CHARMM-style PDB file with segment names, atoms N, HN, CA, C and O in Angstrom:
ATOM      1  N   MET     1       9.571  -5.245  -2.620  1.00  0.00      PROA
ATOM      2  CA  MET     1       8.168  -4.291  -2.174  1.00  0.00      PROA
ATOM      3  C   MET     1       7.915  -3.395  -2.890  1.00  0.00      PROA
ATOM      4  O   MET     1       6.821  -2.957  -2.534  1.00  0.00      PROA
ATOM      5  N   VAL     2       8.268  -2.881  -3.665  1.00  0.00      PROA
ATOM      6  HN  VAL     2       9.157  -3.236  -3.954  1.00  0.00      PROA
ATOM      7  CA  VAL     2       8.092  -1.987  -4.637  1.00  0.00      PROA
ATOM      8  C   VAL     2       7.136  -2.563  -5.520  1.00  0.00      PROA
ATOM      9  O   VAL     2       6.035  -2.037  -5.687  1.00  0.00      PROA
ATOM     10  N   ASN     3       7.454  -3.522  -6.050  1.00  0.00      PROA
ATOM     11  HN  ASN     3       8.348  -3.949  -5.915  1.00  0.00      PROA
ATOM     12  CA  ASN     3       6.952  -3.977  -7.085  1.00  0.00      PROA
ATOM     13  C   ASN     3       5.376  -4.845  -6.859  1.00  0.00      PROA
ATOM     14  O   ASN     3       4.434  -4.961  -7.642  1.00  0.00      PROA
ATOM     15  N   GLU     4       5.568  -5.380  -5.430  1.00  0.00      PROA
ATOM     16  HN  GLU     4       6.334  -5.287  -4.794  1.00  0.00      PROA
ATOM     17  CA  GLU     4       4.358  -5.887  -5.109  1.00  0.00      PROA
ATOM     18  C   GLU     4       3.052  -4.861  -4.622  1.00  0.00      PROA
ATOM     19  O   GLU     4       1.872  -5.208  -4.566  1.00  0.00      PROA
ATOM     20  N   ILE     5       3.570  -3.586  -4.309  1.00  0.00      PROA
ATOM     21  HN  ILE     5       4.529  -3.304  -4.354  1.00  0.00      PROA
ATOM     22  CA  ILE     5       2.881  -2.436  -3.939  1.00  0.00      PROA
ATOM     23  C   ILE     5       2.347  -2.172  -5.238  1.00  0.00      PROA
ATOM     24  O   ILE     5       1.187  -1.794  -5.076  1.00  0.00      PROA
ATOM     25  N   GLU     6       2.684  -2.195  -6.608  1.00  0.00      PROA
ATOM     26  HN  GLU     6       3.627  -2.502  -6.740  1.00  0.00      PROA
ATOM     27  CA  GLU     6       2.727  -1.564  -7.711  1.00  0.00      PROA
ATOM     28  C   GLU     6       1.584  -2.682  -8.393  1.00  0.00      PROA
ATOM     29  O   GLU     6       0.579  -2.372  -9.032  1.00  0.00      PROA
ATOM     30  N   ALA     7       1.963  -3.798  -8.120  1.00  0.00      PROA
ATOM     31  HN  ALA     7       2.779  -4.050  -7.601  1.00  0.00      PROA
ATOM     32  CA  ALA     7       0.969  -4.777  -8.548  1.00  0.00      PROA
ATOM     33  C   ALA     7      -0.523  -4.965  -7.873  1.00  0.00      PROA
ATOM     34  O   ALA     7      -1.470  -5.347  -8.559  1.00  0.00      PROA
ATOM     35  N   LYS     8      -0.650  -4.670  -6.495  1.00  0.00      PROA
ATOM     36  HN  LYS     8       0.119  -4.359  -5.937  1.00  0.00      PROA
ATOM     37  CA  LYS     8      -1.598  -4.573  -5.444  1.00  0.00      PROA
ATOM     38  C   LYS     8      -2.617  -3.103  -5.839  1.00  0.00      PROA
ATOM     39  O   LYS     8      -3.842  -3.049  -5.731  1.00  0.00      PROA
ATOM     40  N   ARG     9      -1.829  -2.150  -6.244  1.00  0.00      PROA
ATOM     41  HN  ARG     9      -0.834  -2.194  -6.332  1.00  0.00      PROA
ATOM     42  CA  ARG     9      -2.489  -0.789  -6.703  1.00  0.00      PROA
ATOM     43  C   ARG     9      -2.764  -1.209  -8.125  1.00  0.00      PROA
ATOM     44  O   ARG     9      -3.890  -0.788  -8.386  1.00  0.00      PROA
ATOM     45  N   LYS    10      -2.397  -1.672  -8.884  1.00  0.00      PROA
ATOM     46  HN  LYS    10      -1.482  -2.014  -8.672  1.00  0.00      PROA
ATOM     47  CA  LYS    10      -2.842  -2.146 -10.268  1.00  0.00      PROA
ATOM     48  C   LYS    10      -4.083  -3.016 -10.002  1.00  0.00      PROA
ATOM     49  O   LYS    10      -5.046  -2.696 -10.698  1.00  0.00      PROA
ATOM     50  N   SER    11      -4.261  -3.931  -9.248  1.00  0.00      PROA
ATOM     51  HN  SER    11      -3.478  -4.191  -8.683  1.00  0.00      PROA
ATOM     52  CA  SER    11      -5.311  -4.706  -8.846  1.00  0.00      PROA
ATOM     53  C   SER    11      -6.516  -4.179  -8.652  1.00  0.00      PROA
ATOM     54  O   SER    11      -7.538  -4.430  -9.290  1.00  0.00      PROA
ATOM     55  N   LEU    12      -6.312  -3.059  -7.293  1.00  0.00      PROA
ATOM     56  HN  LEU    12      -5.481  -2.855  -6.775  1.00  0.00      PROA
ATOM     57  CA  LEU    12      -7.026  -2.164  -6.711  1.00  0.00      PROA
ATOM     58  C   LEU    12      -7.959  -1.253  -7.955  1.00  0.00      PROA
ATOM     59  O   LEU    12      -9.062  -0.742  -7.760  1.00  0.00      PROA
ATOM     60  N   ILE    13      -7.414  -1.234  -8.852  1.00  0.00      PROA
ATOM     61  HN  ILE    13      -6.518  -1.648  -9.010  1.00  0.00      PROA
ATOM     62  CA  ILE    13      -8.016  -0.233  -9.677  1.00  0.00      PROA
ATOM     63  C   ILE    13      -8.818  -0.958 -10.809  1.00  0.00      PROA
ATOM     64  O   ILE    13      -9.878  -0.496 -11.231  1.00  0.00      PROA
ATOM     65  N   GLU    14      -8.251  -2.141 -11.291  1.00  0.00      PROA
ATOM     66  HN  GLU    14      -7.389  -2.516 -10.948  1.00  0.00      PROA
ATOM     67  CA  GLU    14      -9.035  -2.973 -12.123  1.00  0.00      PROA
ATOM     68  C   GLU    14     -10.213  -3.374 -11.378  1.00  0.00      PROA
ATOM     69  O   GLU    14     -11.242  -3.157 -12.017  1.00  0.00      PROA
ATOM     70  N   THR    15     -10.428  -3.975 -10.041  1.00  0.00      PROA
ATOM     71  HN  THR    15      -9.592  -4.152  -9.522  1.00  0.00      PROA
ATOM     72  CA  THR    15     -11.198  -4.503  -9.199  1.00  0.00      PROA
ATOM     73  C   THR    15     -12.530  -3.319  -8.869  1.00  0.00      PROA
ATOM     74  O   THR    15     -13.694  -3.645  -8.638  1.00  0.00      PROA
ATOM     75  N   ALA    16     -12.042  -2.021  -8.916  1.00  0.00      PROA
ATOM     76  HN  ALA    16     -11.096  -1.756  -9.103  1.00  0.00      PROA
ATOM     77  CA  ALA    16     -12.756  -1.034  -8.084  1.00  0.00      PROA
ATOM     78  C   ALA    16     -13.392  -0.728  -9.841  1.00  0.00      PROA
ATOM     79  O   ALA    16     -14.500  -0.193  -9.863  1.00  0.00      PROA
ATOM     80  N   ARG    17     -12.828  -1.001 -11.069  1.00  0.00      PROA
ATOM     81  HN  ARG    17     -11.927  -1.435 -11.052  1.00  0.00      PROA
ATOM     82  CA  ARG    17     -13.872  -0.644 -12.087  1.00  0.00      PROA
ATOM     83  C   ARG    17     -14.507  -1.621 -12.472  1.00  0.00      PROA
ATOM     84  O   ARG    17     -15.376  -1.273 -13.271  1.00  0.00      PROA
ATOM     85  N   LEU    18     -14.485  -3.030 -12.225  1.00  0.00      PROA
ATOM     86  HN  LEU    18     -13.779  -3.313 -11.575  1.00  0.00      PROA
ATOM     87  CA  LEU    18     -14.923  -3.955 -12.505  1.00  0.00      PROA
ATOM     88  C   LEU    18     -16.338  -4.056 -11.440  1.00  0.00      PROA
ATOM     89  O   LEU    18     -17.501  -4.297 -11.764  1.00  0.00      PROA
ATOM     90  N   TYR    19     -15.886  -3.836 -10.357  1.00  0.00      PROA
ATOM     91  HN  TYR    19     -14.941  -3.640 -10.094  1.00  0.00      PROA
ATOM     92  CA  TYR    19     -16.793  -4.300  -9.169  1.00  0.00      PROA
ATOM     93  C   TYR    19     -17.770  -2.897  -8.314  1.00  0.00      PROA
ATOM     94  O   TYR    19     -18.787  -2.908  -7.621  1.00  0.00      PROA
ATOM     95  N   GLY    20     -16.743  -1.671  -8.850  1.00  0.00      PROA
ATOM     96  HN  GLY    20     -15.917  -1.663  -9.413  1.00  0.00      PROA
ATOM     97  CA  GLY    20     -17.411  -0.586  -7.856  1.00  0.00      PROA
ATOM     98  C   GLY    20     -16.452  -0.248  -6.652  1.00  0.00      PROA
ATOM     99  O   GLY    20     -15.697  -1.109  -6.201  1.00  0.00      PROA
ATOM    100  N   MET    21     -16.500   0.908  -6.196  1.00  0.00      PROA
ATOM    101  HN  MET    21     -17.114   1.607  -6.562  1.00  0.00      PROA
ATOM    102  CA  MET    21     -15.613   1.099  -5.132  1.00  0.00      PROA
ATOM    103  C   MET    21     -16.375   0.702  -3.947  1.00  0.00      PROA
ATOM    104  O   MET    21     -15.807   0.861  -2.866  1.00  0.00      PROA
ATOM    105  N   ASN    22     -17.405   0.277  -3.950  1.00  0.00      PROA
ATOM    106  HN  ASN    22     -17.866   0.148  -4.828  1.00  0.00      PROA
ATOM    107  CA  ASN    22     -17.961  -0.186  -2.484  1.00  0.00      PROA
ATOM    108  C   ASN    22     -18.112  -1.728  -2.363  1.00  0.00      PROA
ATOM    109  O   ASN    22     -18.653  -2.216  -1.371  1.00  0.00      PROA
ATOM    110  N   ASP    23     -17.606  -2.533  -3.428  1.00  0.00      PROA
ATOM    111  HN  ASP    23     -17.166  -2.137  -4.234  1.00  0.00      PROA
ATOM    112  CA  ASP    23     -17.686  -4.037  -3.447  1.00  0.00      PROA
ATOM    113  C   ASP    23     -16.844  -4.441  -2.607  1.00  0.00      PROA
ATOM    114  O   ASP    23     -15.756  -3.867  -2.565  1.00  0.00      PROA
ATOM    115  N   ALA    24     -17.096  -5.428  -1.803  1.00  0.00      PROA
ATOM    116  HN  ALA    24     -17.980  -5.895  -1.837  1.00  0.00      PROA
ATOM    117  CA  ALA    24     -16.164  -6.189  -0.721  1.00  0.00      PROA
ATOM    118  C   ALA    24     -14.837  -6.540  -1.395  1.00  0.00      PROA
ATOM    119  O   ALA    24     -13.759  -6.180  -0.922  1.00  0.00      PROA
ATOM    120  N   ALA    25     -14.960  -7.274  -2.545  1.00  0.00      PROA
ATOM    121  HN  ALA    25     -15.836  -7.566  -2.928  1.00  0.00      PROA
ATOM    122  CA  ALA    25     -13.379  -7.437  -3.182  1.00  0.00      PROA
ATOM    123  C   ALA    25     -12.645  -5.959  -3.454  1.00  0.00      PROA
ATOM    124  O   ALA    25     -11.435  -6.067  -3.257  1.00  0.00      PROA
ATOM    125  N   THR    26     -12.879  -5.153  -3.692  1.00  0.00      PROA
ATOM    126  HN  THR    26     -13.863  -5.065  -3.852  1.00  0.00      PROA
ATOM    127  CA  THR    26     -12.577  -3.708  -3.688  1.00  0.00      PROA
ATOM    128  C   THR    26     -12.055  -3.498  -2.374  1.00  0.00      PROA
ATOM    129  O   THR    26     -10.846  -3.308  -2.239  1.00  0.00      PROA
ATOM    130  N   ILE    27     -12.809  -3.509  -1.413  1.00  0.00      PROA
ATOM    131  HN  ILE    27     -13.791  -3.663  -1.523  1.00  0.00      PROA
ATOM    132  CA  ILE    27     -12.491  -3.168   0.154  1.00  0.00      PROA
ATOM    133  C   ILE    27     -11.326  -3.736   0.661  1.00  0.00      PROA
ATOM    134  O   ILE    27     -10.467  -3.225   1.380  1.00  0.00      PROA
ATOM    135  N   GLN    28     -11.424  -5.148   0.079  1.00  0.00      PROA
ATOM    136  HN  GLN    28     -12.122  -5.564  -0.505  1.00  0.00      PROA
ATOM    137  CA  GLN    28     -10.298  -6.108   0.839  1.00  0.00      PROA
ATOM    138  C   GLN    28      -9.110  -5.761  -0.001  1.00  0.00      PROA
ATOM    139  O   GLN    28      -8.120  -5.607   0.714  1.00  0.00      PROA
ATOM    140  N   CYS    29      -8.906  -5.612  -1.071  1.00  0.00      PROA
ATOM    141  HN  CYS    29      -9.710  -5.737  -1.652  1.00  0.00      PROA
ATOM    142  CA  CYS    29      -7.819  -5.136  -2.043  1.00  0.00      PROA
ATOM    143  C   CYS    29      -7.246  -4.097  -1.340  1.00  0.00      PROA
ATOM    144  O   CYS    29      -6.030  -4.067  -1.147  1.00  0.00      PROA
ATOM    145  N   SER    30      -8.088  -3.136  -0.889  1.00  0.00      PROA
ATOM    146  HN  SER    30      -9.075  -3.160  -1.047  1.00  0.00      PROA
ATOM    147  CA  SER    30      -7.689  -1.828  -0.568  1.00  0.00      PROA
ATOM    148  C   SER    30      -6.904  -1.676   0.795  1.00  0.00      PROA
ATOM    149  O   SER    30      -6.046  -0.895   1.207  1.00  0.00      PROA
ATOM    150  N   GLN    31      -7.721  -3.002   1.426  1.00  0.00      PROA
ATOM    151  HN  GLN    31      -8.418  -3.636   1.092  1.00  0.00      PROA
ATOM    152  CA  GLN    31      -6.956  -2.942   2.801  1.00  0.00      PROA
ATOM    153  C   GLN    31      -5.440  -3.763   2.536  1.00  0.00      PROA
ATOM    154  O   GLN    31      -4.473  -3.598   3.280  1.00  0.00      PROA
ATOM    155  N   GLU    32      -5.438  -4.401   1.691  1.00  0.00      PROA
ATOM    156  HN  GLU    32      -6.224  -4.534   1.087  1.00  0.00      PROA
ATOM    157  CA  GLU    32      -4.250  -5.037   1.348  1.00  0.00      PROA
ATOM    158  C   GLU    32      -3.116  -4.315   1.080  1.00  0.00      PROA
ATOM    159  O   GLU    32      -2.001  -4.443   1.587  1.00  0.00      PROA
ATOM    160  N   LEU    33      -3.536  -3.453   0.143  1.00  0.00      PROA
ATOM    161  HN  LEU    33      -4.441  -3.349  -0.269  1.00  0.00      PROA
ATOM    162  CA  LEU    33      -2.552  -2.292  -0.252  1.00  0.00      PROA
ATOM    163  C   LEU    33      -2.060  -1.448   0.757  1.00  0.00      PROA
ATOM    164  O   LEU    33      -0.869  -1.140   0.791  1.00  0.00      PROA
ATOM    165  N   ASP    34      -3.079  -0.950   1.783  1.00  0.00      PROA
ATOM    166  HN  ASP    34      -4.046  -1.201   1.756  1.00  0.00      PROA
ATOM    167  CA  ASP    34      -2.887  -0.230   2.898  1.00  0.00      PROA
ATOM    168  C   ASP    34      -1.793  -1.165   3.710  1.00  0.00      PROA
ATOM    169  O   ASP    34      -0.761  -0.566   4.012  1.00  0.00      PROA
ATOM    170  N   GLU    35      -1.871  -2.475   4.084  1.00  0.00      PROA
ATOM    171  HN  GLU    35      -2.710  -2.962   3.839  1.00  0.00      PROA
ATOM    172  CA  GLU    35      -1.287  -3.260   4.768  1.00  0.00      PROA
ATOM    173  C   GLU    35       0.366  -3.136   3.965  1.00  0.00      PROA
ATOM    174  O   GLU    35       1.319  -3.052   4.740  1.00  0.00      PROA
ATOM    175  N   LEU    36       0.586  -3.130   2.833  1.00  0.00      PROA
ATOM    176  HN  LEU    36      -0.188  -3.198   2.204  1.00  0.00      PROA
ATOM    177  CA  LEU    36       1.616  -3.183   2.070  1.00  0.00      PROA
ATOM    178  C   LEU    36       2.316  -2.055   2.228  1.00  0.00      PROA
ATOM    179  O   LEU    36       3.490  -2.081   2.599  1.00  0.00      PROA
ATOM    180  N   LEU    37       1.617  -0.859   1.942  1.00  0.00      PROA
ATOM    181  HN  LEU    37       0.664  -0.838   1.640  1.00  0.00      PROA
ATOM    182  CA  LEU    37       2.271   0.531   2.259  1.00  0.00      PROA
ATOM    183  C   LEU    37       2.822   0.673   3.674  1.00  0.00      PROA
ATOM    184  O   LEU    37       3.939   1.125   3.924  1.00  0.00      PROA
ATOM    185  N   LEU    38       1.971   0.261   4.548  1.00  0.00      PROA
ATOM    186  HN  LEU    38       1.064  -0.107   4.345  1.00  0.00      PROA
ATOM    187  CA  LEU    38       2.230   0.359   6.041  1.00  0.00      PROA
ATOM    188  C   LEU    38       3.686  -0.390   6.355  1.00  0.00      PROA
ATOM    189  O   LEU    38       4.686   0.025   6.941  1.00  0.00      PROA
ATOM    190  N   GLU    39       3.400  -1.614   5.747  1.00  0.00      PROA
ATOM    191  HN  GLU    39       2.588  -1.951   5.271  1.00  0.00      PROA
ATOM    192  CA  GLU    39       4.884  -2.230   6.045  1.00  0.00      PROA
ATOM    193  C   GLU    39       6.058  -1.449   5.378  1.00  0.00      PROA
ATOM    194  O   GLU    39       7.042  -1.163   6.060  1.00  0.00      PROA
ATOM    195  N   GLN    40       5.971  -1.047   3.875  1.00  0.00      PROA
ATOM    196  HN  GLN    40       5.171  -1.280   3.321  1.00  0.00      PROA
ATOM    197  CA  GLN    40       6.794   0.050   3.524  1.00  0.00      PROA
ATOM    198  C   GLN    40       7.428   1.239   4.242  1.00  0.00      PROA
ATOM    199  O   GLN    40       8.522   1.791   4.128  1.00  0.00      PROA
ATOM    200  N   MET    41       6.422   1.431   4.979  1.00  0.00      PROA
ATOM    201  HN  MET    41       5.533   0.982   5.072  1.00  0.00      PROA
ATOM    202  CA  MET    41       6.598   2.916   5.872  1.00  0.00      PROA
ATOM    203  C   MET    41       7.477   2.668   6.911  1.00  0.00      PROA
ATOM    204  O   MET    41       8.391   3.432   7.222  1.00  0.00      PROA
ATOM    205  N   LYS    42       7.158   1.352   7.595  1.00  0.00      PROA
ATOM    206  HN  LYS    42       6.415   0.732   7.343  1.00  0.00      PROA
ATOM    207  CA  LYS    42       8.128   0.878   8.809  1.00  0.00      PROA
ATOM    208  C   LYS    42       9.418   0.627   8.581  1.00  0.00      PROA
ATOM    209  O   LYS    42      10.359   1.006   9.278  1.00  0.00      PROA
ATOM    210  N   GLN    43       9.476  -0.156   7.384  1.00  0.00      PROA
ATOM    211  HN  GLN    43       8.711  -0.463   6.818  1.00  0.00      PROA
ATOM    212  CA  GLN    43      10.881  -0.485   6.792  1.00  0.00      PROA
ATOM    213  C   GLN    43      11.542   1.068   6.902  1.00  0.00      PROA
ATOM    214  O   GLN    43      12.288   1.449   7.804  1.00  0.00      PROA
ATOM    215  N   GLN    44      11.163   1.708   5.974  1.00  0.00      PROA
ATOM    216  HN  GLN    44      10.557   1.398   5.241  1.00  0.00      PROA
ATOM    217  CA  GLN    44      11.681   3.119   5.456  1.00  0.00      PROA
ATOM    218  C   GLN    44      11.962   3.858   7.080  1.00  0.00      PROA
ATOM    219  O   GLN    44      12.804   4.756   7.104  1.00  0.00      PROA
ATOM    220  N   SER    45      11.404   3.558   8.149  1.00  0.00      PROA
ATOM    221  HN  SER    45      10.720   2.829   8.130  1.00  0.00      PROA
ATOM    222  CA  SER    45      11.709   4.508   9.220  1.00  0.00      PROA
ATOM    223  C   SER    45      12.636   4.103   9.827  1.00  0.00      PROA
ATOM    224  O   SER    45      13.258   4.931  10.492  1.00  0.00      PROA
ATOM    225  N   LYS    46      13.150   2.480   9.837  1.00  0.00      PROA
ATOM    226  HN  LYS    46      12.645   1.807   9.296  1.00  0.00      PROA
ATOM    227  CA  LYS    46      13.903   1.897  10.339  1.00  0.00      PROA
ATOM    228  C   LYS    46      15.306   2.251   9.789  1.00  0.00      PROA
ATOM    229  O   LYS    46      16.280   2.233  10.542  1.00  0.00      PROA
ATOM    230  N   HSD    47      15.431   2.626   8.257  1.00  0.00      PROA
ATOM    231  HN  HSD    47      14.640   2.640   7.645  1.00  0.00      PROA
ATOM    232  CA  HSD    47      16.255   2.620   7.707  1.00  0.00      PROA
ATOM    233  C   HSD    47      16.292   4.107   6.560  1.00  0.00      PROA
ATOM    234  O   HSD    47      16.387   4.114   5.332  1.00  0.00      PROA
ATOM    235  N   PRO    48      16.168   5.350   7.601  1.00  0.00      PROA
ATOM    236  CA  PRO    48      15.807   6.481   6.720  1.00  0.00      PROA
ATOM    237  C   PRO    48      17.172   6.796   5.845  1.00  0.00      PROA
ATOM    238  O   PRO    48      18.319   6.454   6.135  1.00  0.00      PROA
ATOM    239  N   LEU    49      16.796   7.427   4.871  1.00  0.00      PROA
ATOM    240  HN  LEU    49      15.865   7.705   4.636  1.00  0.00      PROA
ATOM    241  CA  LEU    49      17.729   7.960   3.670  1.00  0.00      PROA
ATOM    242  C   LEU    49      18.556   9.334   4.401  1.00  0.00      PROA
ATOM    243  O   LEU    49      18.117  10.125   5.236  1.00  0.00      PROA
ATOM    244  N   PRO    50      19.687   9.290   3.853  1.00  0.00      PROA
ATOM    245  CA  PRO    50      20.376  10.527   4.439  1.00  0.00      PROA
ATOM    246  C   PRO    50      19.357  11.770   3.932  1.00  0.00      PROA
ATOM    247  O   PRO    50      18.701  11.754   2.890  1.00  0.00      PROA
ATOM    248  N   LYS    51      19.393  12.933   5.009  1.00  0.00      PROA
ATOM    249  HN  LYS    51      19.926  12.946   5.856  1.00  0.00      PROA
ATOM    250  CA  LYS    51      18.557  14.128   4.580  1.00  0.00      PROA
ATOM    251  C   LYS    51      19.079  14.748   3.364  1.00  0.00      PROA
ATOM    252  O   LYS    51      18.230  15.585   3.056  1.00  0.00      PROA
ATOM    253  N   ASN    52      20.057  14.779   2.489  1.00  0.00      PROA
ATOM    254  HN  ASN    52      20.747  14.100   2.740  1.00  0.00      PROA
ATOM    255  CA  ASN    52      19.982  15.336   1.134  1.00  0.00      PROA
ATOM    256  C   ASN    52      19.295  14.499   0.283  1.00  0.00      PROA
ATOM    257  O   ASN    52      18.688  14.984  -0.672  1.00  0.00      PROA
ATOM    258  N   SER    53      19.303  13.066   0.531  1.00  0.00      PROA
ATOM    259  HN  SER    53      19.796  12.672   1.306  1.00  0.00      PROA
ATOM    260  CA  SER    53      18.370  12.125  -0.767  1.00  0.00      PROA
ATOM    261  C   SER    53      16.944  12.373  -0.506  1.00  0.00      PROA
ATOM    262  O   SER    53      16.232  12.205  -1.496  1.00  0.00      PROA
ATOM    263  N   ARG    54      16.503  12.635   0.288  1.00  0.00      PROA
ATOM    264  HN  ARG    54      17.081  12.772   1.092  1.00  0.00      PROA
ATOM    265  CA  ARG    54      15.037  12.883   0.616  1.00  0.00      PROA
ATOM    266  C   ARG    54      14.669  13.924  -0.626  1.00  0.00      PROA
ATOM    267  O   ARG    54      13.687  13.717  -1.339  1.00  0.00      PROA
ATOM    268  N   ARG    55      15.349  14.804  -0.775  1.00  0.00      PROA
ATOM    269  HN  ARG    55      16.146  14.973  -0.196  1.00  0.00      PROA
ATOM    270  CA  ARG    55      14.918  16.042  -1.427  1.00  0.00      PROA
ATOM    271  C   ARG    55      15.000  15.899  -3.035  1.00  0.00      PROA
ATOM    272  O   ARG    55      16.042  15.609  -3.624  1.00  0.00      PROA
ATOM    273  N   MET    56      13.882  16.119  -3.600  1.00  0.00      PROA
ATOM    274  HN  MET    56      13.036  16.354  -3.121  1.00  0.00      PROA
ATOM    275  CA  MET    56      13.470  16.162  -5.093  1.00  0.00      PROA
ATOM    276  C   MET    56      14.013  17.443  -5.918  1.00  0.00      PROA
ATOM    277  O   MET    56      13.742  18.599  -5.592  1.00  0.00      PROA
ATOM    278  N   ARG    57      14.788  17.101  -6.993  1.00  0.00      PROA
ATOM    279  HN  ARG    57      15.008  16.162  -7.257  1.00  0.00      PROA
ATOM    280  CA  ARG    57      15.371  18.393  -7.494  1.00  0.00      PROA
ATOM    281  C   ARG    57      14.731  18.524  -9.078  1.00  0.00      PROA
ATOM    282  OT1 ARG    57      15.018  19.493  -9.782  1.00  0.00      PROA
TER     283      ARG     57
END
């Protein structure tokens, strides 16, 4: 899932660079990235990390 999100993020950046932020292709890519992130958040909420694992040191 993380690799898929990273690939979509890179695609979004490139699409926005080529076509602009308001282009339909950029908006579509952004929405697809949103869906991937939402799915990841849902999965993480089902299997939360132990409390001590969440903190960055």
